[in-house]
GUKETOR-467260 format. One record per residue (C-alpha): residue number from 1; residue in three letters; x, y, z. Coordinates in steps of 0.05 Angstrom, whole numbers, plus 5000, padded with zeros to 4 digits. Layout:
REM GUKETOR-467260
n_res_u_v_w
NUM_ALA_X_Y_Z
...
REM end
This chain:
REM GUKETOR-467260
n_res_u_v_w
1_MET_4118_8405_6763
2_MET_4111_8405_6838
3_MET_4036_8412_6843
4_TRP_4025_8355_6794
5_LYS_4071_8312_6837
6_PHE_4030_8332_6898
7_LEU_3966_8316_6862
8_SER_3988_8249_6833
9_GLN_4014_8225_6901
10_PHE_3950_8249_6935
11_LEU_3907_8211_6885
12_ALA_3951_8148_6885
13_LEU_3953_8142_6960
14_THR_3879_8157_6965
15_MET_3866_8096_6921
16_THR_3917_8048_6951
17_GLY_3909_8065_7025
18_ALA_3963_8066_7079
19_VAL_4031_8035_7068
20_ALA_4059_7981_7114
21_VAL_4093_8008_7176
22_PRO_4168_7996_7183
23_ALA_4187_7955_7244
24_ALA_4235_8008_7270
25_GLU_4181_8060_7284
26_ILE_4107_8073_7291
27_GLU_4085_8107_7227
28_VAL_4023_8129_7190
29_ARG_4026_8146_7117
30_GLN_3974_8192_7088
31_PRO_3967_8220_7017
32_ALA_4002_8286_7031
33_TYR_4050_8269_7088
34_ARG_4079_8217_7135
35_PHE_4076_8217_7210
36_SER_4119_8175_7256
37_VAL_4140_8170_7329
38_GLU_4206_8141_7352
39_ASP_4243_8150_7418
40_GLY_4186_8194_7442
41_LYS_4195_8244_7386
42_ALA_4141_8255_7334
43_LEU_4164_8270_7263
44_ILE_4125_8298_7204
45_SER_4154_8283_7135
46_ASP_4131_8301_7066
47_CYS_4101_8249_7019
48_ASP_4171_8231_6994
49_GLY_4192_8214_7065
50_THR_4236_8276_7074
51_PRO_4233_8297_7147
52_MET_4206_8368_7158
53_LEU_4185_8380_7230
54_GLU_4200_8347_7297
55_LEU_4149_8352_7353
56_GLY_4182_8337_7420
57_THR_4184_8362_7491
58_LEU_4125_8394_7526
59_ARG_4150_8446_7575
60_ILE_4115_8489_7627
61_ALA_4147_8557_7624
62_TRP_4111_8589_7683
63_GLY_4098_8566_7753
64_ASN_4136_8505_7778
65_PRO_4184_8487_7720
66_GLN_4161_8419_7695
67_ALA_4188_8386_7632
68_GLY_4162_8325_7595
69_ASN_4195_8280_7544
70_GLY_4158_8226_7506
71_VAL_4174_8157_7535
72_SER_4126_8111_7500
73_ALA_4080_8108_7440
74_ARG_4026_8061_7417
75_ARG_3974_8056_7362
76_ASN_3902_8072_7373
77_GLY_3874_8041_7311
78_LYS_3899_8049_7240
79_ASN_3913_8124_7237
80_GLN_3921_8146_7309
81_ILE_3982_8145_7354
82_ALA_3983_8159_7429
83_VAL_4045_8185_7464
84_THR_4058_8185_7539
85_TYR_4106_8236_7569
86_LYS_4151_8230_7629
87_THR_4150_8290_7676
88_GLU_4213_8316_7708
89_ASN_4224_8359_7769
90_ASP_4158_8333_7795
91_PRO_4172_8292_7858
92_GLU_4100_8295_7881
93_HIS_4074_8272_7813
94_LEU_4029_8332_7805
95_VAL_4033_8335_7729
96_ASP_4015_8286_7675
97_PHE_4025_8296_7600
98_SER_4000_8256_7541
99_ALA_3982_8266_7468
100_VAL_3939_8234_7415
101_TYR_3957_8246_7342
102_THR_3902_8232_7291
103_ALA_3928_8228_7219
104_THR_3871_8245_7171
105_PRO_3886_8245_7096
106_LYS_3899_8320_7095
107_ILE_3911_8342_7167
108_LEU_3950_8316_7227
109_LYS_3908_8333_7288
110_ALA_3944_8336_7355
111_ARG_3908_8334_7421
112_TYR_3953_8348_7480
113_ARG_3928_8331_7548
114_LEU_3956_8364_7611
115_SER_3934_8344_7680
116_ALA_3957_8391_7735
117_PRO_3929_8422_7799
118_GLU_3883_8480_7786
119_SER_3928_8524_7827
120_MET_3988_8512_7781
121_ASP_3999_8565_7728
122_VAL_4007_8527_7662
123_GLY_3993_8587_7618
124_GLY_4063_8587_7588
125_THR_4066_8515_7566
126_GLN_4105_8506_7502
127_LEU_4115_8451_7451
128_THR_4181_8436_7416
129_VAL_4170_8449_7341
130_ARG_4238_8438_7310
131_PRO_4249_8446_7234
132_VAL_4295_8392_7207
133_ALA_4329_8372_7141
134_GLY_4331_8441_7111
135_THR_4261_8463_7132
136_LYS_4258_8535_7157
137_LYS_4211_8570_7205
138_GLY_4171_8618_7161
139_GLU_4121_8674_7167
140_LEU_4057_8673_7207
141_TYR_3995_8683_7165
142_LYS_3934_8712_7201
143_SER_3874_8689_7162
144_GLY_3809_8727_7162
145_LEU_3747_8700_7128
146_TRP_3701_8751_7096
147_THR_3630_8736_7119
148_ARG_3561_8762_7100
149_HIS_3522_8794_7157
150_PRO_3460_8751_7168
151_HIS_3414_8811_7175
152_GLY_3438_8855_7118
153_GLY_3494_8893_7153
154_VAL_3562_8905_7123
155_PRO_3606_8844_7109
156_TYR_3663_8833_7158
157_GLU_3722_8787_7171
158_VAL_3721_8732_7224
159_ARG_3782_8699_7252
160_ASP_3798_8640_7207
161_GLY_3861_8614_7241
162_TYR_3933_8636_7249
163_PHE_3979_8591_7208
164_ARG_4055_8585_7215
165_ALA_4092_8565_7151
166_PHE_4151_8518_7151
167_PRO_4178_8518_7080
168_GLY_4216_8455_7065
169_LYS_4280_8446_7026
170_GLY_4241_8410_6972
171_GLU_4174_8424_6940
172_PHE_4129_8429_7000
173_SER_4112_8475_7058
174_LEU_4087_8448_7124
175_TRP_4037_8491_7161
176_MET_4018_8493_7235
177_LEU_3951_8518_7258
178_VAL_3974_8558_7319
179_THR_3922_8552_7375
180_GLY_3965_8584_7429
181_HIS_3993_8655_7432
182_HIS_4024_8665_7364
183_GLY_4077_8713_7391
184_TRP_4105_8666_7444
185_SER_4152_8626_7400
186_ASP_4224_8620_7380
187_THR_4263_8578_7330
188_ASN_4243_8512_7363
189_MET_4185_8527_7409
190_GLN_4112_8547_7403
191_HIS_4063_8565_7458
192_LEU_4002_8521_7469
193_SER_3938_8546_7501
194_PHE_3910_8493_7548
195_ARG_3837_8498_7567
196_PRO_3794_8452_7610
197_GLU_3734_8418_7579
198_LYS_3698_8423_7645
199_GLU_3702_8480_7695
200_GLY_3747_8461_7753
201_SER_3776_8400_7719
202_ARG_3849_8381_7727
203_GLU_3851_8360_7654
204_ARG_3865_8413_7602
205_PHE_3874_8406_7527
206_ALA_3909_8441_7469
207_GLU_3895_8422_7397
208_PRO_3942_8448_7343
209_CYS_3941_8419_7272
210_PHE_3993_8407_7218
211_PHE_3987_8398_7142
212_LEU_4027_8402_7079
213_THR_4015_8442_7015
214_PRO_4054_8457_6952
215_LYS_4107_8509_6966
216_THR_4073_8557_6917
217_PHE_4012_8564_6963
218_SER_4003_8631_6996
219_GLY_3977_8636_7067
220_ALA_3907_8649_7041
221_ALA_3911_8587_6997
222_ALA_3937_8545_7055
223_ALA_3879_8570_7100
224_ALA_3829_8553_7045
225_TYR_3860_8483_7038
226_PHE_3856_8471_7113
227_HIS_3783_8492_7117
228_ASP_3761_8453_7055
229_ARG_3744_8515_7015
230_PRO_3753_8503_6941
231_VAL_3790_8568_6926
232_SER_3825_8627_6957
233_VAL_3815_8698_6933
234_GLU_3868_8753_6942
235_PHE_3877_8825_6919
236_GLY_3940_8858_6896
237_SER_3964_8923_6866
238_ALA_4029_8958_6849
239_LYS_4016_9012_6902
240_PRO_4025_9008_6977
241_PHE_3958_9016_7012
242_HIS_3925_9009_6943
243_LEU_3934_9085_6942
244_PHE_3940_9118_6874
245_GLU_3956_9190_6856
246_THR_3924_9230_6801
247_GLY_3963_9212_6738
248_ASP_3967_9139_6758
249_VAL_3894_9129_6743
250_PRO_3860_9088_6718
251_ALA_3878_9052_6782
252_LYS_3897_8980_6769
253_PHE_3889_8920_6815
254_THR_3892_8845_6809
255_VAL_3851_8787_6837
256_THR_3887_8721_6846
257_VAL_3846_8657_6852
258_THR_3879_8592_6874
259_ASN_3846_8525_6864
260_VAL_3867_8488_6927
261_THR_3833_8423_6909
262_ALA_3857_8360_6873
263_ALA_3807_8370_6816
264_LYS_3785_8420_6765
265_LEU_3727_8466_6783
266_PRO_3674_8461_6729
267_GLY_3628_8520_6725
268_ALA_3669_8562_6775
269_THR_3662_8637_6767
270_LEU_3692_8701_6793
271_THR_3649_8764_6801
272_VAL_3685_8829_6813
273_THR_3648_8893_6831
274_ALA_3670_8963_6849
275_ARG_3629_9022_6875
276_ASP_3651_9092_6891
277_PHE_3632_9135_6952
278_ASP_3566_9153_6918
279_GLY_3548_9080_6907
280_LYS_3557_9084_6832
281_LEU_3572_9015_6804
282_LEU_3635_9025_6763
283_LEU_3657_8953_6754
284_ASN_3615_8891_6748
285_GLU_3648_8832_6714
286_LYS_3634_8758_6717
287_LEU_3689_8712_6691
288_PRO_3701_8637_6688
289_ILE_3755_8608_6734
290_MET_3799_8561_6694
291_ALA_3852_8545_6747
292_GLU_3878_8474_6744
293_PRO_3886_8434_6809
294_TYR_3934_8469_6858
295_ARG_3945_8526_6808
296_THR_3931_8600_6810
297_GLN_3898_8646_6760
298_GLU_3908_8722_6760
299_PHE_3856_8771_6735
300_ALA_3872_8845_6722
301_PHE_3823_8902_6728
302_GLU_3821_8978_6718
303_LEU_3779_9030_6753
304_PRO_3756_9093_6717
305_ALA_3802_9153_6716
306_THR_3784_9203_6771
307_ASP_3817_9260_6808
308_ARG_3799_9235_6877
309_ASN_3755_9179_6901
310_LEU_3750_9116_6943
311_PHE_3728_9051_6910
312_PHE_3699_8993_6948
313_VAL_3718_8929_6913
314_GLU_3692_8859_6922
315_ALA_3715_8795_6888
316_ALA_3670_8734_6898
317_ALA_3688_8664_6873
318_ARG_3635_8611_6867
319_ALA_3658_8539_6861
320_GLY_3628_8473_6883
321_GLY_3567_8506_6911
322_LYS_3608_8551_6958
323_GLU_3622_8625_6957
324_VAL_3691_8653_6977
325_PHE_3698_8728_6974
326_SER_3744_8783_6994
327_ARG_3740_8859_6998
328_THR_3788_8917_6994
329_ASN_3788_8992_6982
330_VAL_3826_9027_6926
331_ALA_3839_9101_6937
332_VAL_3857_9158_6890
333_LEU_3887_9217_6927
334_PRO_3924_9272_6889
335_PRO_3988_9305_6916
336_PHE_3980_9363_6963
337_GLU_4032_9410_6991
338_PHE_4018_9427_7064
339_ARG_4046_9497_7077
340_HIS_4026_9503_7150
341_ARG_4034_9432_7176
342_ALA_4070_9453_7240
343_GLU_4015_9503_7258
344_GLY_3961_9450_7254
345_ILE_3932_9401_7304
346_PHE_3933_9338_7262
347_GLY_3966_9278_7297
348_ILE_3968_9203_7303
349_ALA_3968_9167_7369
350_ALA_3996_9100_7346
351_PHE_4017_9062_7284
352_PHE_4054_8999_7263
353_ASP_4112_8992_7216
354_VAL_4068_8957_7165
355_PRO_4085_8947_7109
356_ASP_4149_8983_7131
357_ARG_4167_9046_7169
358_LYS_4186_9088_7108
359_GLN_4121_9075_7072
360_VAL_4080_9088_7135
361_PHE_4114_9155_7147
362_GLU_4104_9174_7074
363_LEU_4030_9158_7080
364_MET_4023_9198_7145
365_ARG_4059_9257_7112
366_ARG_4009_9254_7054
367_LEU_3950_9251_7101
368_GLY_3973_9314_7136
369_VAL_4000_9286_7201
370_TYR_4046_9331_7241
371_HIS_4041_9309_7314
372_LEU_4062_9238_7335
373_ARG_4043_9217_7405
374_GLN_4108_9178_7412
375_GLY_4169_9158_7374
376_ASP_4239_9179_7354
377_ASN_4237_9253_7337
378_ARG_4301_9246_7296
379_ILE_4262_9203_7247
380_ALA_4198_9244_7251
381_GLU_4236_9308_7233
382_GLN_4258_9277_7167
383_TYR_4184_9275_7147
384_GLY_4165_9344_7172
385_MET_4133_9318_7236
386_VAL_4146_9322_7311
387_ALA_4146_9262_7358
388_PHE_4130_9267_7432
389_GLY_4150_9214_7482
390_HIS_4100_9173_7520
391_GLY_4109_9125_7579
392_ASN_4067_9094_7633
393_VAL_4079_9058_7699
394_SER_4034_9021_7747
395_PRO_3998_9064_7799
396_ARG_4027_9015_7850
397_ILE_4099_9018_7827
398_SER_4152_9011_7881
399_THR_4201_9067_7895
400_GLU_4260_9026_7868
401_ASP_4224_9008_7804
402_TRP_4200_9079_7795
403_MET_4271_9107_7799
404_LYS_4294_9058_7746
405_ALA_4235_9073_7701
406_ARG_4241_9148_7711
407_ASP_4315_9149_7691
408_LYS_4301_9104_7631
409_PHE_4246_9151_7608
410_ILE_4291_9212_7613
411_ASP_4350_9179_7577
412_LYS_4305_9157_7520
413_LEU_4272_9225_7514
414_VAL_4340_9259_7509
415_THR_4366_9208_7458
416_ASN_4303_9214_7416
417_ARG_4302_9290_7422
418_ASN_4228_9289_7442
419_PRO_4205_9360_7459
420_ALA_4150_9335_7505
421_PHE_4133_9274_7547
422_GLU_4062_9249_7561
423_PHE_4070_9215_7628
424_GLY_4020_9162_7646
425_ASN_3957_9134_7614
426_GLU_3885_9132_7638
427_TRP_3898_9120_7712
428_ASN_3827_9142_7725
429_MET_3794_9088_7682
430_ASN_3738_9055_7722
431_GLN_3765_9083_7788
432_LYS_3723_9113_7844
433_GLY_3727_9134_7916
434_GLU_3791_9123_7956
435_GLU_3828_9087_7899
436_ARG_3815_9145_7851
437_GLU_3843_9194_7903
438_ARG_3903_9150_7918
439_ARG_3920_9147_7845
440_ALA_3915_9222_7837
441_ARG_3962_9231_7897
442_VAL_4013_9180_7872
443_TYR_4011_9210_7803
444_ALA_4026_9280_7830
445_GLU_4084_9253_7872
446_LEU_4115_9216_7813
447_THR_4106_9276_7767
448_ALA_4141_9322_7817
449_ASP_4199_9272_7822
450_LEU_4202_9265_7747
451_ARG_4208_9341_7739
452_ARG_4264_9345_7791
453_ALA_4302_9289_7758
454_ARG_4293_9322_7690
455_ASP_4321_9387_7716
456_ARG_4381_9352_7750
457_LYS_4399_9320_7683
458_GLY_4392_9385_7646
459_ALA_4338_9358_7599
460_ASP_4288_9408_7571
461_PHE_4227_9368_7550
462_LYS_4158_9390_7572
463_ILE_4114_9346_7615
464_VAL_4043_9333_7591
465_SER_3996_9299_7640
466_GLN_3969_9229_7628
467_GLY_3910_9222_7582
468_ILE_3850_9228_7628
469_VAL_3794_9186_7599
470_ASN_3728_9219_7585
471_ASN_3714_9282_7626
472_ASP_3730_9254_7694
473_VAL_3722_9321_7728
474_ALA_3732_9292_7797
475_PHE_3799_9260_7778
476_LEU_3824_9324_7745
477_ARG_3806_9363_7808
478_LEU_3843_9313_7851
479_MET_3903_9314_7805
480_HIS_3905_9390_7810
481_LYS_3898_9387_7886
482_TYR_3958_9340_7895
483_LEU_4001_9374_7843
484_GLN_3991_9438_7883
485_GLN_4013_9401_7946
486_ASN_4076_9374_7912
487_GLY_4102_9437_7880
488_GLY_4046_9470_7841
489_TRP_4002_9466_7780
490_ASP_4062_9485_7738
491_LEU_4093_9416_7750
492_ILE_4057_9399_7685
493_ASP_4063_9439_7620
494_GLY_4000_9411_7588
495_VAL_3939_9367_7600
496_GLY_3924_9303_7563
497_LEU_3853_9281_7549
498_HIS_3821_9219_7517
499_LEU_3752_9228_7488
500_GLY_3722_9160_7476
501_ARG_3660_9178_7437
502_GLY_3605_9126_7430
503_ASN_3544_9127_7384
504_TRP_3536_9203_7380
505_THR_3562_9257_7334
506_PRO_3624_9294_7359
507_ASP_3586_9360_7368
508_ASN_3540_9330_7421
509_LEU_3546_9374_7484
510_ALA_3525_9319_7532
511_GLY_3575_9291_7582
512_GLY_3598_9219_7587
513_TRP_3622_9183_7525
514_ASN_3620_9244_7480
515_TYR_3669_9292_7449
516_LEU_3651_9366_7450
517_GLY_3614_9365_7516
518_PRO_3671_9334_7556
519_LEU_3722_9377_7519
520_ARG_3687_9441_7541
521_GLN_3680_9416_7612
522_THR_3755_9404_7614
523_LYS_3769_9473_7586
524_ARG_3726_9505_7641
525_LEU_3768_9470_7694
526_LEU_3832_9493_7661
527_ARG_3808_9565_7663
528_GLU_3794_9555_7737
529_PHE_3861_9522_7753
530_GLY_3904_9562_7705
531_GLU_3907_9556_7629
532_LYS_3948_9498_7601
533_PRO_3954_9472_7530
534_LEU_3904_9416_7520
535_TYR_3926_9355_7481
536_ILE_3874_9305_7459
537_THR_3923_9246_7457
538_GLU_3869_9197_7437
539_ALA_3809_9214_7393
540_TYR_3768_9162_7356
541_ALA_3723_9144_7298
542_LYS_3723_9069_7310
543_THR_3689_9023_7261
544_LYS_3675_8954_7289
545_PRO_3625_8928_7237
546_ASN_3552_8920_7256
547_ASP_3560_8945_7328
548_TRP_3512_9002_7345
549_TRP_3563_9035_7392
550_PHE_3612_9043_7335
551_ASP_3611_9087_7273
552_SER_3595_9058_7205
553_TYR_3652_9068_7155
554_ARG_3616_9128_7126
555_GLN_3598_9158_7193
556_ALA_3671_9152_7213
557_ALA_3691_9196_7154
558_GLU_3639_9248_7173
559_ASN_3660_9247_7246
560_THR_3734_9251_7231
561_ILE_3721_9318_7196
562_LEU_3681_9343_7256
563_THR_3731_9317_7307
564_PHE_3788_9359_7279
565_ALA_3745_9420_7260
566_LEU_3715_9424_7330
567_GLY_3783_9413_7362
568_MET_3812_9470_7323
569_ALA_3752_9514_7340
570_GLU_3762_9499_7414
571_GLY_3836_9516_7411
572_VAL_3867_9449_7429
573_ALA_3942_9442_7418
574_ALA_3939_9376_7381
575_ILE_3892_9317_7367
576_HIS_3924_9249_7362
577_PHE_3877_9203_7324
578_TYR_3877_9133_7352
579_GLN_3903_9101_7308
580_LEU_3931_9092_7238
581_HIS_3924_9016_7229
582_ASP_3870_8968_7250
583_GLY_3893_8916_7300
584_VAL_3928_8918_7368
585_TRP_4002_8922_7386
586_HIS_4003_8850_7412
587_ASP_3968_8824_7349
588_ILE_3990_8868_7291
589_GLY_3950_8851_7230
590_GLY_3906_8805_7271
591_VAL_3833_8787_7265
592_ASN_3782_8790_7321
593_GLU_3712_8807_7301
594_LYS_3689_8807_7374
595_ASP_3739_8858_7400
596_GLY_3727_8931_7384
597_GLU_3801_8948_7396
598_TYR_3817_8915_7329
599_HIS_3776_8967_7291
600_TYR_3803_9036_7312
601_GLY_3847_9049_7251
602_LEU_3844_9094_7191
603_LEU_3865_9034_7151
604_MET_3830_8968_7139
605_ARG_3865_8904_7162
606_ASP_3896_8896_7093
607_ASN_3923_8968_7099
608_SER_3876_8998_7047
609_LEU_3846_9065_7065
610_LYS_3780_9071_7102
611_PRO_3735_9130_7086
612_SER_3760_9160_7151
613_ALA_3831_9162_7123
614_MET_3807_9201_7063
615_ALA_3769_9247_7111
616_TYR_3832_9257_7153
617_ALA_3868_9282_7091
618_ALA_3809_9324_7069
619_ALA_3804_9359_7137
620_ALA_3880_9370_7140
621_GLU_3880_9401_7071
622_ALA_3820_9445_7083
623_LEU_3845_9469_7151
624_ASP_3918_9478_7130
625_GLY_3935_9547_7157
626_ALA_3864_9559_7182
627_LYS_3844_9606_7239
628_PHE_3778_9596_7275
629_VAL_3729_9654_7268
630_LYS_3664_9633_7300
631_TYR_3611_9580_7307
632_TYR_3552_9586_7259
633_GLU_3484_9574_7292
634_PRO_3429_9614_7258
635_GLU_3366_9625_7299
636_LYS_3304_9582_7285
637_SER_3346_9533_7246
638_LYS_3379_9466_7257
639_VAL_3437_9486_7212
640_ARG_3503_9484_7250
641_GLY_3574_9498_7231
642_MET_3641_9532_7240
643_ILE_3674_9589_7202
644_PHE_3750_9592_7190
645_ASP_3796_9640_7154
646_THR_3843_9601_7109
647_PRO_3896_9619_7057
648_ARG_3845_9597_7005
649_GLY_3791_9642_7032
650_LYS_3735_9636_7082
651_LEU_3717_9563_7098
652_ALA_3650_9543_7126
653_ILE_3638_9473_7153
654_LEU_3563_9462_7153
655_TYR_3514_9408_7172
656_ASP_3442_9400_7195
657_ARG_3421_9371_7263
658_THR_3347_9360_7248
659_GLU_3357_9286_7262
660_GLY_3394_9300_7327
661_TYR_3461_9274_7352
662_THR_3447_9199_7359
663_LEU_3480_9159_7304
664_SER_3449_9091_7319
665_LYS_3411_9055_7373
666_ASN_3419_8986_7404
667_SER_3371_8939_7369
668_LYS_3364_8866_7354
669_ASN_3402_8844_7292
670_PHE_3433_8913_7284
671_GLY_3475_8922_7221
672_HIS_3514_8980_7192
673_PRO_3499_9003_7121
674_GLU_3550_8997_7066
675_PRO_3600_9055_7063
676_TRP_3568_9085_7002
677_VAL_3500_9090_7037
678_SER_3486_9152_7079
679_SER_3453_9142_7147
680_TRP_3419_9211_7143
681_LYS_3348_9210_7118
682_VAL_3327_9283_7125
683_LYS_3355_9334_7077
684_HIS_3343_9409_7073
685_ASP_3357_9458_7017
686_VAL_3387_9521_7047
687_LYS_3405_9586_7011
688_PHE_3469_9623_7027
689_PRO_3499_9688_7001
690_VAL_3565_9682_6964
691_SER_3624_9729_6958
692_GLY_3640_9713_6885
693_GLU_3610_9680_6824
694_SER_3615_9609_6850
695_ILE_3632_9567_6911
696_THR_3672_9504_6921
697_VAL_3639_9447_6960
698_ILE_3682_9392_6989
699_ASP_3651_9327_7014
700_PRO_3677_9285_7073
701_ILE_3728_9247_7030
702_GLY_3755_9310_6998
703_ARG_3721_9310_6930
704_ALA_3710_9382_6907
705_ARG_3657_9409_6860
706_THR_3641_9480_6838
707_ILE_3571_9509_6843
708_PRO_3556_9574_6806
709_ALA_3520_9630_6841
710_LYS_3452_9656_6819
711_ASN_3434_9726_6839
712_GLY_3490_9726_6890
713_LYS_3465_9662_6925
714_VAL_3473_9587_6922
715_THR_3429_9531_6948
716_LEU_3462_9475_6988
717_THR_3429_9410_7007
718_LEU_3448_9396_7079
719_ASP_3439_9335_7124
720_GLY_3478_9309_7184
721_ALA_3542_9300_7144
722_PRO_3591_9359_7144
723_LEU_3603_9397_7080
724_MET_3665_9441_7074
725_VAL_3649_9502_7032
726_LEU_3695_9557_7005
727_GLY_3665_9622_6980
728_LEU_3604_9634_7023
729_ASP_3592_9704_7049
730_ILE_3571_9686_7120
731_GLN_3579_9741_7172
REM end
């Protein structure tokens, strides 16, 4: 079979060394591949000599258009080849290209050197990467390496490399470690990121790598092979998002281990554990890994039957003195029929079509989503949702460009049947003084022109203002002032607001990076200016691991409940949670442990549900058809809450603020606790009267339990986490 051929050739060539170089070309033969340069073009072939990938022209895509073709090649020792490139369209000889290819037994390392004036923009430089002889350009695999936190925090993924697959016609795949912008590529070109080794130097370097594996290798296996890890570990299940319904339990999942080495792995083991939201250890198995060289072994597991829960699963392989592990979440969420979806405030600000649009919409429907910040309303309507439109322009846009953008906006809104348009996005971010005022004036002028153009075309969508980031009272006042000067406050039909909460609970009344405080400040201004529907078009429970400014996974669930409950209590028109998936639009499914923007989703990077996704569904279910009654703040007590009337009876959302509003503090070596560990230390038993013989208590991920009454009362144990309770007799 193929992997045995790969293994035998690897071992044979390792023992015999490099083969003699044909006179017609410069060539290096290594165990897993061949590399040659002829007529300035570099060629990577498999170990049979079948060509797979041609590396040719270097081309600057931005700035002065320079192009370089290889004109000469020479050996630098036994396994290294240097190539010099001729530059074109360069009469002043400003640019110089060269490359050094180092052929190690497993990996071809390329080091491209570009010498150019510091003033020249070389950011778009691309390399010809041309598949040949039946090789195809394949998928990009974005590898994340699960890593233990050195100070006891929650494990997290670090960027492990983005790898482009080039499956060959035969038995092998060639892989490229993409070190440039992964999205800037086409059939035959790939962007390279050139960086200087010294600040201010003319010389800049880019260093992609290439290697071959058996065609059966997954992206995870290829990444492990590249990094000299002995195995790869991957999860799988029959369900999208690893999401099971009641009736499908016990939930089943698989762990696939691939031996990426040329030898057996004596003594290798796989340990698989699973805990629920309470931390109960429900699975703990240690099994031997018997995978032969370059082969995979699949293990199947079952989780206990349950009506509703979230399981945190880890699979850790130990081989050759190294640990390789991976994590995922497996959710059990029973069906629920939302009867009042369109009356609710539950929305999503952004999502990606991953794994595909149909499955994403079905997931959002199950979570209880109704409002979409943007999209095609013709599609949203099929799932019982409504999609607004959203568009932004530069605050310094020219009149000509604005007219084009405006008409394009209107045409798209009409085509997509969007009932409302959120125009603009966070123009006030980090702006002060004259620039803040200029932006408010320009925004009002463009909004007035947008409304006139809308009316001329007979369109009927409403205009919602840009999302104003975090209670910028001064900017909202300026916006109101200039709207009045350009036609009146009624130029807009609603106000957008972004509440970028930091390390505090959502009910904190302070200003700044908080939720309830800024929300109420904005409402006071709207009462002064004239009431308008208030749309929170971005609300957050972001979960960058081990960062004190961000929620832990468990805190995010608790705060998602409070975010929607408080928003409903305050009468907002909609709350668009930012966002469904982890990642960013320009790097969907990507890994960046240093950038908080990659951690805003309700879903983990592998699309499994976070606790906050379970909380979103729990809040949407509990508040389906709910009407706010009052806040609950008994005297001489730190118990806080909200009371709602619902079709299922009176709902109380209760919590205790004895420990205050601060979730975490900046400290050396800060680490978040595991998701099954509560951050709240102080608990109080509180008695409440009941209206019947029992109550139903619902935790932040939606698990319900019944507590019988005794002498017309029940005792609840409260801490900082919200409990949703049906059946209390609170006046």
